[in-house]
C-alpha distance (Angstrom), angle and dihedral (degrees) to the residues before:
residue distance angle dihedral
M1 . . .
V2 3.72 . .
K3 3.82 112.8 .
K4 3.82 127.8 176.4
E5 3.77 125.0 -177.2
M6 3.84 93.9 -143.1
I7 3.72 132.7 5.5
A8 3.79 126.9 -173.9
M9 3.86 126.9 -130.1
L10 3.83 109.3 -159.3
L11 3.82 115.4 -159.6
A12 3.79 105.5 -146.1
G13 3.77 104.2 149.9
G14 3.81 98.1 97.2
Q15 3.85 120.2 132.1
G16 3.84 94.1 -147.0
S17 3.84 93.7 -148.3
R18 3.89 90.5 171.7
L19 3.79 89.2 66.6
G20 3.89 89.5 63.9
V21 3.80 118.2 -160.4
L22 3.82 92.0 2.9
T23 3.77 89.8 78.0
T24 3.79 100.8 39.4
N25 3.73 91.2 108.2
M26 3.82 104.7 20.1
A27 3.76 142.4 44.1
K28 3.81 115.1 -99.8
P29 3.85 93.4 -111.6
A30 3.77 88.1 61.5
V31 3.75 98.0 57.4
P32 3.77 114.4 116.4
F33 3.76 117.6 -104.2
G34 3.83 134.3 -176.3
G35 3.79 99.1 3.7
R36 3.81 101.7 -70.4
Y37 3.85 106.4 24.1
R38 3.78 137.4 77.9
I39 3.74 122.9 -138.5
I40 3.82 93.8 -108.3
D41 3.80 88.9 58.2
F42 3.82 90.8 79.3
P43 3.82 102.2 57.3
L44 3.86 89.5 40.6
S45 3.76 92.1 52.2
N46 3.80 89.9 46.2
C47 3.84 87.8 55.8
I48 3.83 96.6 51.9
N49 3.83 91.3 40.6
S50 3.77 88.5 52.4
G51 3.84 94.0 50.8
I52 3.71 96.2 -106.6
D53 3.84 111.0 140.3
T54 3.73 104.3 173.0
V55 3.85 117.7 70.6
G56 3.75 130.2 165.7
V57 3.77 111.6 -158.7
L58 3.85 110.9 -156.3
T59 3.80 111.2 -150.9
Q60 3.75 133.4 179.3
Y61 3.81 120.6 138.6
Q62 3.81 116.8 68.9
P63 3.88 91.7 -27.5
L64 3.87 100.5 171.7
R65 3.79 96.8 93.5
L66 3.72 93.1 41.3
N67 3.85 92.5 48.2
T68 3.79 92.3 47.4
H69 3.79 91.4 51.1
I70 3.91 95.0 48.6
G71 3.94 93.2 44.2
I72 3.77 106.9 158.9
G73 3.88 92.5 -26.7
I74 3.87 97.3 -101.1
P75 3.88 97.7 147.3
W76 3.75 90.9 56.0
D77 3.87 95.7 42.0
L78 3.76 87.9 -111.6
D79 3.82 98.5 127.2
R80 3.80 95.6 109.7
N81 3.78 135.5 148.8
I82 3.78 90.5 -136.9
G83 3.79 114.9 41.5
G84 3.74 112.7 -23.4
V85 3.79 121.9 135.3
T86 3.77 121.3 -34.0
V87 3.77 126.6 -175.6
L88 3.89 110.2 -138.7
P89 3.78 114.1 -165.6
P90 3.78 120.0 171.4
F91 3.85 110.1 -84.3
E92 3.76 138.3 -165.9
R93 3.74 120.3 -92.1
N94 3.84 135.4 -175.7
I95 3.75 90.0 -104.9
N96 3.87 136.6 10.7
T97 3.72 96.0 22.4
D98 3.76 109.0 179.1
W99 3.74 147.1 149.0
Y100 3.78 117.7 -104.1
T101 3.77 103.0 -82.8
G102 3.83 100.9 -176.7
T103 3.83 140.8 1.6
A104 3.75 94.0 -92.6
N105 3.74 94.3 40.4
A106 3.74 89.7 58.1
I107 3.73 89.8 55.4
Y108 3.83 93.0 45.4
Q109 3.78 89.4 55.1
N110 3.76 89.8 60.6
I111 3.80 99.4 46.4
E112 3.86 89.1 122.7
Y113 3.79 90.6 55.3
M114 3.78 91.1 53.0
E115 3.78 94.4 43.7
S116 3.73 92.2 54.2
F117 3.90 88.6 71.2
H118 3.83 95.8 46.4
P119 3.79 90.1 -138.0
E120 3.72 125.2 -168.5
Y121 3.69 92.5 -154.0
V122 3.88 135.8 20.0
L123 3.85 123.2 -152.4
I124 3.81 114.9 -149.8
L125 3.83 114.7 -155.2
S126 3.79 139.1 177.4
G127 3.85 116.5 -133.6
D128 3.76 95.4 -146.2
H129 3.88 107.8 67.4
I130 3.88 128.5 95.0
Y131 3.82 111.5 -137.9
K132 3.81 149.5 104.0
M133 3.74 119.7 -117.1
D134 3.82 134.3 160.4
Y135 3.68 100.9 -136.8
E136 3.99 89.4 -169.8
V137 3.87 86.5 67.2
M138 3.83 88.6 51.5
L139 3.81 89.8 49.7
D140 3.83 92.4 51.0
F141 3.89 86.4 54.1
H142 3.81 90.3 49.5
K143 3.84 91.2 51.4
K144 3.83 94.1 43.6
K145 3.82 91.5 54.1
N146 3.87 92.3 42.6
A147 3.82 84.7 -130.1
A148 3.79 127.7 177.5
V149 3.85 91.5 -155.7
S150 3.85 128.5 13.9
I151 3.77 116.8 -164.7
A152 3.80 120.7 -162.1
V153 3.81 110.7 -131.9
M154 3.71 135.5 172.9
P155 3.81 131.6 -161.4
V156 3.81 115.1 -106.6
P157 3.77 130.1 -176.9
M158 3.80 109.3 -75.2
E159 3.89 91.2 -123.9
E160 3.75 89.8 56.9
A161 3.88 96.4 44.9
K162 3.75 93.4 94.6
R163 3.76 91.0 69.4
F164 3.76 92.9 62.7
G165 3.82 141.9 56.5
I166 3.83 102.8 -94.7
V167 3.80 129.9 -151.3
V168 3.73 127.0 -160.4
A169 3.71 113.0 -151.1
N170 3.86 135.4 -179.5
E171 3.80 128.4 -126.7
E172 3.87 90.8 -81.4
K173 3.91 88.3 52.9
R174 3.84 92.8 -111.1
I175 3.72 109.7 148.9
E176 3.76 113.3 -121.2
E177 3.85 102.8 170.9
F178 3.85 139.0 19.8
Q179 3.83 120.7 -149.6
E180 3.83 117.3 -172.2
K181 3.80 108.7 -149.1
P182 3.86 92.7 -34.3
E183 3.87 120.0 -160.1
H184 3.91 86.3 -142.7
P185 3.74 107.0 29.3
S186 3.89 118.6 -158.9
S187 3.78 92.8 -154.0
N188 3.82 140.0 20.1
L189 3.92 95.6 -134.6
A190 3.71 105.5 119.4
S191 3.86 122.3 -162.0
M192 3.83 112.2 -119.0
G193 3.83 94.4 -159.5
I194 3.72 90.0 -110.1
Y195 3.84 115.8 128.9
I196 3.78 138.3 177.7
F197 3.77 111.8 -160.8
S198 3.85 127.1 -174.0
W199 3.75 99.2 -124.4
D200 3.76 99.6 -122.5
V201 3.80 91.7 51.4
L202 3.84 92.4 49.4
R203 3.78 93.4 47.8
K204 3.79 92.4 50.0
A205 3.80 93.9 47.4
L206 3.81 94.5 47.0
I207 3.87 92.8 51.7
A208 3.71 92.5 42.8
N209 3.81 92.1 55.9
A210 3.77 98.8 32.2
D211 3.78 92.4 120.7
Q212 3.76 96.5 54.7
P213 3.80 110.4 115.7
N214 3.84 109.3 -118.1
L215 3.79 92.7 6.1
D216 3.74 107.1 -145.8
F217 3.76 135.9 -177.9
G218 3.67 98.7 -136.5
K219 3.81 95.6 42.1
H220 3.81 102.1 35.6
V221 3.74 120.4 6.6
I222 3.75 103.0 46.6
P223 3.94 93.8 41.2
Y224 3.78 85.6 50.5
C225 3.78 91.7 53.5
H226 3.80 90.7 43.4
E227 3.77 94.1 52.2
G228 3.80 91.2 46.8
G229 3.83 88.3 59.6
E230 3.78 98.0 -109.3
R231 3.78 117.7 158.4
I232 3.78 109.8 -102.8
Y233 3.69 121.9 -178.2
A234 3.86 136.3 -173.5
Y235 3.79 115.3 -128.4
E236 3.85 105.3 -158.3
F237 3.78 118.4 -141.2
S238 3.73 120.0 -167.7
S239 3.90 103.8 177.0
Y240 3.74 129.2 93.5
W241 3.84 116.3 -56.1
K242 3.75 128.2 162.9
D243 3.82 132.0 -176.4
V244 3.78 101.4 -150.8
G245 3.81 92.4 -166.1
T246 3.86 97.0 128.5
L247 3.82 130.5 54.5
Y248 3.70 89.3 -117.1
S249 3.78 97.5 50.6
Y250 3.80 88.5 44.2
W251 3.77 93.1 53.9
E252 3.83 90.1 42.2
A253 3.87 93.9 53.0
N254 3.85 89.0 50.1
M255 3.79 92.4 48.1
E256 3.91 91.7 49.6
L257 3.85 87.8 61.4
V258 3.72 90.9 68.5
D259 3.74 97.7 45.8
I260 3.88 113.0 125.7
I261 3.71 87.1 -108.3
P262 3.79 104.6 21.7
E263 3.83 113.5 -147.2
F264 3.87 87.8 -148.3
N265 3.76 111.0 51.4
L266 3.86 118.4 -152.8
Y267 3.74 92.1 -176.7
E268 3.78 106.9 63.1
E269 3.79 108.9 132.6
Y270 3.81 94.3 -153.0
W271 3.72 96.7 51.7
K272 3.87 107.5 37.0
I273 3.79 124.5 -173.8
Y274 3.84 107.0 -137.2
T275 3.82 126.2 -157.1
T276 3.78 139.3 157.2
S277 3.73 112.7 -73.4
K278 3.81 134.5 -169.3
A279 3.80 128.1 -147.5
V280 3.81 95.4 -110.7
P281 3.80 134.9 146.7
P282 3.88 119.6 -90.9
T283 3.72 126.9 -99.8
Y284 3.88 119.8 -77.6
V285 3.78 123.8 -144.3
G286 3.85 111.7 -164.2
T287 3.85 127.3 -134.3
S288 3.83 94.6 -104.2
S289 3.84 94.7 44.5
Y290 3.79 131.6 108.1
V291 3.86 121.7 -162.6
E292 3.84 123.1 -172.6
R293 3.79 130.6 175.3
T294 3.84 93.2 -17.2
I295 3.77 136.2 134.6
T296 3.75 124.0 -153.7
G297 3.75 142.1 -177.4
E298 3.69 127.5 -127.5
R299 3.81 130.7 -65.6
T300 3.83 93.4 21.1
G301 3.80 123.4 147.0
I302 3.80 119.4 -148.7
Y303 3.75 117.1 -170.0
G304 3.81 98.8 154.9
R305 3.81 136.4 42.8
V306 3.73 124.4 -65.8
Y307 3.83 125.3 -171.7
G308 3.82 127.5 -174.9
S309 3.79 96.3 -20.8
V310 3.69 144.0 130.4
L311 3.77 120.0 -126.9
G312 3.80 126.0 -174.1
S313 3.81 128.9 -150.9
D314 3.74 125.8 -62.6
V315 3.88 91.5 19.4
I316 3.71 121.2 150.3
I317 3.89 120.6 -154.9
G318 3.92 107.1 -166.8
E319 3.71 125.6 -130.2
G320 3.89 113.0 -82.3
S321 3.85 92.3 15.4
E322 3.80 123.3 135.2
I323 3.80 121.0 -154.1
R324 3.80 119.8 -172.3
D325 3.87 129.7 -176.8
S326 3.69 93.0 -20.7
I327 3.75 144.1 133.0
I328 3.70 119.5 -131.4
M329 3.74 115.3 -174.9
N330 3.81 134.5 -146.4
G331 3.79 114.9 -58.6
A332 3.84 96.7 5.7
T333 3.81 117.3 142.9
I334 3.81 122.9 -150.8
G335 3.77 113.0 -164.2
K336 3.83 128.4 -138.6
G337 3.75 123.6 -67.7
C338 3.80 96.7 13.7
Y339 3.80 129.2 145.8
L340 3.82 118.8 -152.5
E341 3.76 125.4 179.0
R342 3.83 127.0 175.9
A343 3.79 89.5 -8.4
I344 3.83 130.7 154.4
V345 3.81 108.7 -157.2
A346 3.72 109.9 -174.7
E347 3.92 128.2 -144.7
D348 3.79 119.2 -52.8
A349 3.79 94.3 -2.5
M350 3.88 114.9 151.6
I351 3.78 118.9 -143.7
G352 3.77 115.6 -168.3
D353 3.78 128.8 -136.7
N354 3.81 122.7 -68.4
V355 3.81 96.4 12.8
H356 3.75 117.0 155.2
M357 3.84 116.9 -158.0
G358 3.83 132.5 -179.4
V359 3.81 94.4 24.6
G360 3.82 133.6 137.4
E361 3.73 133.8 24.2
E362 3.76 118.5 -24.3
K363 3.75 117.1 -110.0
E364 3.92 133.5 173.3
N365 3.79 115.6 -89.0
D366 3.80 108.8 -103.2
T367 3.91 97.5 -137.2
R368 3.76 110.8 23.8
P369 3.77 112.2 13.7
D370 3.80 89.9 162.1
I371 3.75 88.5 66.1
Y372 3.82 109.0 27.5
N373 3.68 106.5 52.1
S374 3.83 145.4 106.4
G375 3.73 92.8 74.9
L376 3.75 94.2 -68.2
V377 3.83 128.1 147.5
T378 3.80 113.6 -148.8
V379 3.82 123.9 -164.5
A380 3.77 118.8 -172.1
E381 3.76 122.7 -128.0
R382 3.91 117.8 -82.9
S383 3.78 89.4 13.0
S384 3.84 119.0 141.0
I385 3.83 121.1 -148.2
P386 3.94 114.6 -160.2
S387 3.83 120.5 -124.1
G388 3.70 123.6 -91.5
V389 3.87 100.7 23.1
T390 3.80 128.4 130.0
I391 3.87 123.1 -139.6
G392 3.70 125.6 -165.9
K393 3.88 130.0 -147.8
N394 3.88 127.7 -73.5
T395 3.71 89.2 31.0
V396 3.79 134.0 139.0
L397 3.85 127.2 -160.9
S398 3.79 129.7 -175.5
G399 3.80 135.2 168.2
E400 3.77 139.0 32.0
L401 3.82 95.9 -46.2
V402 3.80 127.1 -168.3
R403 3.77 135.2 -163.3
E404 3.78 92.6 -97.4
D405 3.75 89.1 62.8
F406 3.75 91.1 67.5
K407 3.87 116.4 70.1
N408 3.85 104.3 -128.7
G409 3.75 88.4 -12.5
V410 3.90 93.3 -63.3
L411 3.85 138.2 111.4
P412 3.81 98.9 -167.4
S413 3.80 122.5 -141.8
G414 3.78 109.4 -71.8
G415 3.74 95.6 28.4
T416 3.73 131.2 138.9
L417 3.78 122.5 -153.9
I418 3.89 112.2 176.6
K419 3.76 118.3 157.2
A420 3.87 117.9 -134.5
G421 3.77 109.4 -84.9
D422 3.76 94.9 45.7
R423 3.80 104.9 72.7
R424 3.84 100.9 167.4
């Protein structure tokens, strides 16, 4: 009989709508990050670095890119006969076939998968956070407290606490109260969406709440455990953790990687971040180029000037171009004589020559100011931008664009230019 002390269930089916056109064709955990990684690499690497060798990855929205990236788990040493990594999409049953309708519903639909390992503990993770955490230390805390549920929390500024699910704990760290995005929070301990459950407690709670619409951990499962008198504890985490759920937070997290002393270090030998890698040539920097505070993937050619930016693999920066505070993803090409500032250029996009992006006065985006803001320019994957155009701030572009799409060669600040067929 297969028996694992703790298995991990990694929720990776989110649409990531607040990332706008970046997630039109892929789930948020598959979005590139830090030049050569994808967001899901971080929780997967945390698992193998923490000694967890059995991970179920629950996918749903646009899973192809994510499934291809994970494969059989070789980069994370998760290609195992017993355990390893298993991709768990929704599947058809004799009765009650359904999509995953909530975080806990997705876990509930995979009870048989979890039961097959006879775990003592189940670790629930989100696939869209950037951080390093030793889950084994959290498990030790869980055991020491004889907890039924342990919730990873981190202190946030009190003025920001109302944006989070807040827990109120006593001196022993036992949770006494939950507050979901409270207007007047009683604590500044925010839930990170990372849970360790004792398996019998989780199984009972999932089955008891199975009929709840959009079954959720924060709204249903954990309150059910609390009301039932289960011992629930707050495991306080004080290192770097970033929810990259918005375009600005995604851009900011990438920019923090190129700080002179980065708060989040990709280069620690004892806690490596693993990802799929190809046998490709190294990056080339041309004779007339200048590169400052920039990280880059493999097989990138830099013929212009790049400052404080993150470049993916197979990127080309044309001669005479200047890139500042920008993210240029895998396979994107920037033509000659361009100027880009605070731009996010997605994979395989083509930017023509003499294109200026992120210039002029800042104005609110005319379609989705809640997504496209903070002075950023966002270009969707496989888009093409014609030569000689000027693009303002808080703008979004998608599709195979031509000169005629730009009035007088300009997309002013706050503009949206999305060709039919790409409706995000």
